[in-house]
N, C-alpha and C positions, 0 to 999 in steps of 0.2 A: 267412703267408696274404696273397695279393695283395689290396690294397684295405683292409687292416686297419690299425689304429692302436694302438700300444702306448705305455704310459707307464712309464718307468724312473726310479725315485726312489732316492735314497741320500744319505748324508752327504758333505760335501765331501772329496775326496781318496780316496774308497773305490775308485775305478776305473771309474766310469760311462763316462767318455769313452774310456778304453782299451778297454772291452768293446765300445762302439759302433764304434770304429775297426777292431777285429778283425772285427766282423760285416761292415763295409763292405769290408774286404780280401777276405773270402770271396766277396762278391758280385762284386767286380771280377775275381777269379781265375776265376769262373764265366762270364766274358764278359758280365756285366751292368753296369749303370750305378749307381754308388753316389755319393750326394750328401750332403755334410755342410754344413749351414747353421750356421756358427759365429758365435754372437752374443756370446760371452764372450772368445774367444781370437782372435788374429790368424792368418792363414794360415801365417806363418812358425813360430809356436809349435805349431800343429797338425802341420805337416810334420815338425818335429823329433821329436815324439812318434811319429808314424806311421812314421818311418824306422827306429825300433827294433823294429817289429813284423814286419819281414821283407818278402818279396815281395808285391806286390799293392797296397801302399800308394801307389805312385806314380800309380796310375790313379784315385784317389779325387778327385772334384770337390769343391772347397772354396769356399764362398760366404760371405764375411764380411758377413752381413746381420742387422740387429737390428729392422728395421721389418717389419710384417706384409705390407705391399704388396710390398716387395722380395723377401721369402721366397716369396710366392705366385708372383711373376713368375719366379723361378729354378726353382721346381718345374714350372711350366708349360713352360718352355723345355727343361729337362733330361729330364723324364719318366723319373725313375729307377726301378729295381726297388726300391731301398731308399733312403729319405731319413731323415736324422737331424737333429733340431733340438736344439742344445746352447746354452743351455737355454731352456725355454719361459718361465721367469720373466723373461728378458731381452728377449723379443719384445714389441713394443708396436704399437698402432694409433693413428695420429695423430688419428683421428676420435673416439676414445673419451676419456672423462675419466679422470684418474688416471695415475700413472706406471707404468713397467714393474714387473711383479710384483704389482700391486694385484689384488684379486679380480675386478673387472670386466674388466681387461685380460686376465688369464690365462684367464678363462672364455670370453670372446668370441674371443680369438686361437686357442684350442684348437678351438672350434666351427668357425671358418673353415678351419683347417688340416685338420680331419677331413673336411669336405665336399670340399675340394680333392683329398685323397688318394683318397677313394672314387670321385670322378669320373674321376681319371686311372688308377685301378687300381694305384697305387703303395703299397708298404708304408711306413708312417711310424712312426718311433720318436721319441718326445718325451722328452727328459731333464729331470727336475725335481728340485727340492730337497726336503728333509724338514724338519719342524719340530723343536723341542727334544725332543718326546716320541716322535719317530721316525715320525710319520705324514706322508703326502704333503702338501706345502705347497700352498696355494691353496684355492679353494672345493671342497667335496665333490662338487659337480656335475661337476667335471672327470673324476672317476673313472667317472661314468656315461656320459660322452661317448665314452670310448675303449673298445676291445675287450679289451685286456689291461692289467693293472696288475702291474708287477714291482717288487720292492724288492731292492736290492743292499746287503748288510750285510758288515761286517768289523770286527774289533777293531783299535783304533788301535795301530800298531806291529807288528801281526801280518801274516802272509802269506795266511791263509785268507780267502776270500770266499764268501759264500752268496747265491745268487740265488733269491728266493722268488717264487712266483706267488700274488698275492692275488686276482686275477680273471682268468678266461680263458674266452672264449666259444667257443673252438675246441678245447679239450682239458681234461684233468682239472685240478682245482684243489683244494687247493693242492699244488704240486709244488716241488721244490728241486733246485738244481744246485750243486756245490761246485767252487771254483777255487782255484788258488794263484797269487799275484802274483809274477812273476819279472821279471828284467831284460828279457826278450823278450816280456812281456805276460802275459796270463792263461792258465794251463794247467789243463785240466779234470782233476779228481781222480776216478779210478774206484774206488779202494780207500780210502774215507774213514776206516774204522775204524782202520787202521794209523797214520793221522796223529794220532789222539787217544789212542792207547794207548801207554804206555811200559812195556815189560817191566821189572819191578821186583822186588826181594825183598819178602817180606811186610812191610808196615808199617801201623801203626795209622792210622786216619782216612781210609782210601781204600777205595772200593768201585767195581766196574765195573758200569755200567748198560747195559741194552739199550733203546735209544730208537728212535723212529720219526720221521723227518723227511720229510714228504710221503709217498711210497710206499716210501721207502728205509729199511731197518733198518741201524743202525750201533751200535757200542759206544763208550762214552765213560767216562772216569774221573771219578768224583764225589769230591772231596776236602772234608774238614771239619776244622776246628780249633776245639776247645773249650778256652777259657782262663779262669782266674779273672778276674773283672771288678772293678776298683776303683770303678766308677761305680754310682750309684743306679739308673740305667737302662742295663743292659748293651747292648752294641752288637750289631747284626745286619748282616751284609754278605754279599751274594750276587753272584757274578760268573759269568755264563753260565747261571744258573738263573732260573726264574720267581719273581720276588720276592713274588708273592702266595701261592705254595704253600709257600715255605720256612717262614714262621711257623706255618702249619698243621701241617707235619710236626714241627716242634720242639715244638709244644703236645702232639701225640700222643705223642711220645717221653717227655715228662715225665709226662703223665697216665697212660699205660699201662705204661711201663717204669720210672718212678721216677728217671730221670736228671735232675738238677737244672739243666737248661739255662737256666731263667729267671734264675738268679743268675750266669751265665757269659757271656762274650763268645763268640759263635758266628760263624765265618767259613766260608762254603761257596763252592766254585768248581768249574768245569769247565775245566781248562787246555787251551790250544790255540786259544783264540779262538772256540769254539763256544758258541752260545746255544741252550738247550734249553727248550722250553715243554711238553714231553710229560709228562703225569702219571705215565707209566710209570717215571720216574726217582725217584719219591717214596721207594720202599723202599730204593733204593741210598743216597739221602741220609740216611735214618734210620739205616741200618746204619753209614754212615761216621761219623755223629755219635756213636753208641753205641760204635763201635770206638775213636774218639779218647778218649772219656771213660774207657773201661775199660782202654785200653792193649792190647787184644787185636786183632790184625789179622784182616781178612777174607782168606781164602786167595786167592792170586793167580790160581788156576785157576777161580775162582768168579765167575759173573755173577749179579747180583741184579736182578730185574724184577718190578715190581708197583706198583699205585696204592694209596695209603694213604687209608682213610676216616677220618672223625672218631671212630668208635668203635674205631679201631685195627685194623680188619679190612683184609686185603690183597685187592684186587680185580684181576682180569685186565685189562690194557690191550688196546686193539685190535691186531689183527695179531700176536698173541703167537707163533704158529708161525713167522712170518717172523723174529722176533727170535731165537728159539731156533736157527733155521737159521744165522743170522749168527754166533751164539756158537760153534756147532760148526765153522763155516768158519774162524773165527779161532783155533781150537785150544784152546778152553776145554772142560773136561771135566765141569763141575758147574754147575748153575743152581739158584737159589732163586727159586721162582715160586709163584703161587697154586695151590691144590690142583686136581687134575683135569686135569693136562697131562702129556704124555709125548712123548718124541722118541728114536728109536733112536740109540745112540752117545753119549748124554748121561746123566749121573746127574742126574735131575730130583728135587729136594727140594720137595715141596708144603707150603706153610704156609698157615694160616688167618688169622693175625694177626701183629702186629709182635713179640709175645713169642716165638712159635714161630720167627719169622724170626731173631731175635737168638740163639736157641739153635742154629739151623742154621748161622748164619754165624760165630758167635764161640765156640760151645761152651757146655756146660751151666754152667760156672763163670764166666761173663762178668761177673757182678756183683762178683766179687772183683777189684778194680782192680789192674792190673799196673804194671810199672816205668815204662812210658812216661807214664802219666797222673799218677803221683805216689804218695805213700804213703797219704794219706787225704784225705777231703773237707775236714777242718778245716785240714790243712796247706796245701791248695791254696786256701783261702778259700771253699770251697763248703760252707757250714755245713749239717750234716744237719738235716732237718726234725724238730721235736719236736711230737708230738701231745699237746696239753695235756689233752685228755679222757682219754687213757690213761696220763698220767704219774702216778706214785704221789703226788707232792705238787708241785704247780706252784710253790709258794713256795720249794721247795728247789732250784729251778733258777736260780742267780744269773746265768747267761748269758742273753743276749737270746733270746727265743723267737720263732721265725718262724711 
């Protein structure tokens, strides 16, 4: 949008500068003027990166400016269709107190750049850093000054990148786009589900979930490992899942299904570098945990979709038909979902709570633990609970009573 200002934030090395350069290449190839105000890297360093992106990079204007006055002068002279400031935390105004990156400097520099971009009708992209908790660095008022706020995410060492829209005055929000980092730059991924699914033989501890990212439905594998814990406080680790919902799901699994996860280390992950905050993955996580504990696999042709409530009930997540359509497109033949849903071409198993879901996913005899999980709870160090009120004689139990 001409005259708009967008803020792109992400961790160091995730690919923000590469994405910005590819956007500038597209502008130049369209006979427009693309300007990069590089306050962190020299023109030689920028040119080396741009040369790997293919044709169009040689026409990008590069201005090594870190002062606000110099950046405004370059903008006024070039009048570009797209201008990129990399990064806003390194731009400073000599008339203001504080060093580059201070709250006062960042807020005032952004305000001046926003006014200049709107006066010239140029599109401005500001690249920013993030804090340790993943939020946009700088004062919160910066997000109110710009029209669009984007976050660029990616797992360290992985190739998948996710561009999320946290604010957008000109379109739907939130939206997501998926990219893969290659030697020639970022490549847009159109079929994301195939990237996160690995066709595998049936194995315990894995369930396929149908989740929603923005307006796009995709399928991901949810993996869980339940192991005896030698610690007084068992470990909980989640990679790619919402850390606030994992303890909730584990508590429901123990309270409603009797699986003693409170005395075991539990590790949960979504492989492939994807981070899912959708509660529609709750039921898949619960089934993966129960599957690992029981040693019974969830069939590889089954997709599990549902939000788990505190009472163990299974609720329908938003855009459920869209998730079912994605499951059918990916070749799955069976889905376990909340009751009241149907889709031609799929075997839809409706469940009301996690107990029914365990029966549907693992079979009626899932409580009889299989070979994968071990012989018995005592052998694995998961001591079975003893109800003292119903014991014939509590004094006759020499073992420690939990």
